[in-house]
N, C-alpha and C positions, 0 to 999 in steps of 0.2 A: 734445844728446848725439850725438856723431859716430858715424855708421854704425849708429845705432839707429833703426828705423822708428817712426812715430808711433802705429801700432796693432799689435795682436797678437791671436792666437787664444788663447782661454782657455775653460775649462769651469767654470761656476759653478752654484750652486743659489740659487733665489729663494724657496724655502720648504722645509720638511721634507717628506720623502716617500720613495717608492721610487726605483729607478734612473731612472725617467722624468723626475725633476726635474733631472737633470744636463743642462745646456744648453750647447752650443758657441756661443760668442759672439765677435764682433769688438769689442775694447775698447781703450782707450788704454793705451799702455805706461806704467807708473807711473814717475814721476820720483823718483830717490833724494833724500831730504831730508837735512838736515844730519846727519852721523854715519851715513849709510846707504850701501850699495852697491846697484847694479843688476846682477843675475845673469842671464845667458842660460841657460835651463834645458836641460841636456843629457839628464837623466833625472830622473823623479820616481817614487818608490816608493809603493805603496798600503799602507794599514794598516787594521786593524779600526776605528780611530778615524774613518777616512773614512766607513765605513758608519754608525757610531753617530751621528756628527755630522750626516750627511745625514738619518738617521731621527729625530734629536732624542732619542736613546735614553739620554742620560746622567742624566735626572732632576734633581731639585733637593733640597736639604736639606728634609726634612719632606714632600716630594711626589715619591716615587721614580718615578711614572708621568708626570711633567710633561715636555713636549717641551723639550729643552734641548741646547745645545752642550756642549763639553768642560767649561766652567766657567760656564755660564749662557746667557742668550739670545744668539742670533747676530744680527749686523747683516747683513741681506740686501741685495743679492745678495752671496754669499761665494764666492770662488774657493777650491776645496779643495786639499789636498795639502801635507803637512808635510815630506816628505823630498826634498830637492833637492840634486843635484850639477850643477855647471855652471861657467861662467867669468864673472868680473867684467868687465863691459863699460863701466861708468861709475860714478863716485863722487859723492856729495854733498859739500857744504861740510864742511871740517874733517876730511876723510878723505884718507889718503895715496894719491896718484895712482898710485904704483907697484903698487897692488893690481890695476889694470886689466890684464887678460890672465891673471891667476892662476886656477888651477883650484881650486875651493872646494867644501866641503860646508857647508851651512847648519845651524846649531843652531836647530831650530824652536821651542824653548821661549821663552816670555815669562816673565821671572822677577820675583819679588816685591821683590828688592833687587839691589844691584850686586855683592854679595860672591861669593866663590868657592863658597860652600855654599848659595847662594840656592835657593829652591824654585820650581818651575814653577807658574805660576798662569794660564797661557794658552798657546795653541798656534797656530802658523802653519797656516792652512787652516781654523781655527775662529774664533779671536779676532782674526786678521788674515789678509789674503789670502795664499794659498799658491801652490804650484808646478804646479797643473794649468794651465799657461800657458807661453808662450814666454819670458816674462821675469818676474822677481819681485824686489822690494826686500827688504832685510834690514839690520838694524844691522850695521855694519862689524865689531864685535867678535864677532858670531855667525857670520861667514863665515870658516871655518877653511881655511887654505892647505894643500892636499894635492897640489900640482903634481907632486911627485916620486913619488907613490904608483903602484905597478905595478897597482893594482886598476883595473878598468874603470869608466866612468861609471855603468853599471848597478849594479855592485857597491857603489860609493860611495853611490849613492842609497838603498840598502837600509839604511844604517847608522843614521841619526839616531834614529828612533823605536824600531825593534825592538832594535837593538844598544845604543842609549842606555838604553832601559828595562831591558834585560838587565843591563847593567853597573851601573845604579843599584840593581837588586835584589841583585846580588852584593856590591856595596859595603855596602849597608845591612844585608845579612845577614851581613857580616863573614866571608865564606867564606875558608877557609885551605887551603893545600896539605895533602893527606892526609886531608881530611874527606870524608864521604860525603854526596852531595847528590841530592835527588829533584827532577826537572824534569817538571812537568805540561805538557800541550799541546806536546810536544816537536817536532812536525813543522811548527808554525806559525812565523811570522817571529821572534817573541820567543823561542819555545821553542828553535828551532834555534840562535839566538844564545846562549842560556843554555848549551846543551850545548857549543858551541864554546869559549866564554870560560871556563866552569867547568873544562873539560878542560885548557885552556891554563894555568889557575891551579894545576893539579896535584891537582884533586879527583877522587874516584871518582864517576862520573856514572851514576845510575839514571834513565832517561828513560821517560816514559809516551807511547805512541803506539799505532797500530793498523794492521792490514791491510798493504797494499802499502807503507806509509810506514816500516815498521819498519827495513828494510834501509838506507834513506837516513838515518834518525836514527842508526843504529849507525855508518854511514860518517862522519857528522859528528863522531863522537867519543864516543858513549855507550858505557860499559863493559857495561851491561845495559839491555835495552829491555823494559819491562813492557807487556803487552797491555791496552789500555784496556777491551777487551771482557770481560776476566776480573776477578777480585777483585784490585784494585790493592794494597790493604793486605796481603793474603796473599802476593802475589808479592814485595812489598817486604820483608816479614819473612824470606822465604826467601833473597832476594838479599843482604840486609843484616841478619843475625840480631842484630848488636850495636846496630842502630838507625841513624837518620838524623841527621846533624848539622844540615843546612839543607834546607828545602824551598823551591823556587823555583816559585811557583804562579801560573799565569795562568787557571786554571779555576775555583777556589773551589767554591761549591756544597757538595754532600755530601762532597767530597774532604777538606775541612778537618776536619770532625768525624771522619771515618774515619781520617784520617792523623795527627792530632796525637798519638795514642798511640805512633806510630812514632818520635817524636823522642827522642833521647838527652837526658840531663840537660843543661840549658842550651841546648837546641836552639832554632833560629829558623825560623819559618814566615813566609815573605815572600810577600805577595799583591800582584799588579799587574794583575789582570784578573778577570772574572767570567763566563767563557764557560759555566760550568756553573750559573750562577745567583747572584744577589747575596744571597739569603737563606741565612744560614749558622747552623747550630746545632752546638755542641760541649760536651763535658763540661768545665767550667771547672777541675775538679780536675786534669785532665791538664796544665793550664797552670801553675797556681800551685804544685802539689806538686813539680813538676820544674823550676822556674825557667825554663820555656819562654817564648818571646816570639812574639807574632803581630805582624808588621810590615807596615804599608802602604807601598807604594812606587809613586809616580807619576813616571814618566820618570826624569830624571837632574838632577844639579846641573851648573853650569859646570865644576867640577873633574872630575866623571865624564866629561863630554863631551870635555874635553881629553885624558884618558887614552884614550878611544876613538879620537880622531884620531891619537894616537901609534901605536896598533895598526894604523890604516889606512895611515899613511905607511910602515910597515914590512911591511905585508901579513901580519901575524901571525894574521889571521883571513881566511877565504876565504868570503865570503857566497855563498849559493846563490840564483841567479836562476831562478825557475820558468817565467816567461813574460814577454813584452814586447808591449805594445799601442801603437798610435798614439793620439794625444790624442783624436781624434774617436770612438774606441771606449771612452771612459771608462765608459759604462754597462755594456758587456760586460765590461770589466776588473773592475769592482766586483762584478758578478754572479759572475764566476769566483772572486774572492776569497771571496765569501759561501758558495760551494759547499764550500770547505775540502778540495778534492781534491788540492791541490798540496802540494809540499814546498819551502820557501823563500819567496822574495818575488816579487811581481808588480810590474813597472815599466811606466811609459809614457814615450814619446818625443814631446815637443812638436814 
């Protein structure tokens, strides 16, 4: 591989644990296999999945407390990092060499089939090595050309997981222009993406946040911001007396039971996270008597990601970058992410 060194710096984990298990290592630069590209990483964004994968916090069917990666046991050592923006520097066999030099965003999902509506069953940084490194390989069809985008590398790196998850939620929830939407956890990476995309779709956005983050959430496009420290259901009823069409929820926990009665007839409650707890209880009558739906949403499909890249090329969304760290401060970056004091996304520069 011309002009590509033989080794690189990377941060990996050799076991589940706290930030102390993040280890800076000198490792071989991966060679792109047939159908793959090699990307020089310009920026990699952090996600809650980085924390939960490191901690092994995903559980397994029948054993919610089991140490597990996103979809099961992890092969250690594992280089973390799902969200990569960079440039293609080499290609494997059967890949168009004109891709070399192109600016790309990598779709981090590992899908169950080849189709446009495939479901993600694995994730870069969990089920395969990710972007906490100077270089990373990816299937060529997952490296999306964004060479002409006016967004910065940092902004592009924020898109795959947070904005991909947000767009997947919005698509699965069938959000339409003119509808009223409730967004929980609105100051986080996915939450802020939900606010921006839902606003761009023509929805009326009620966002849940707190304290010093409220102004930033409103600036991102929320029509009303509900204070998480107060009674959310009561505030939502006051702000939307006719009810909510769609809830886009990354918190879950008690919010589901409290919030389902807020839905209009045929309303949809879409869940893509459990920051408030994975144990949920609700009155099932509020579901079937009102033709409501509770919808699980894990990341995105290839079709959703293609739509997201169109938004990126046209800069129709403006991701907020909260902070940037060098690669050797990965532990500090993850600790900052875990504190949840920021608005937007945290990135690292390899």
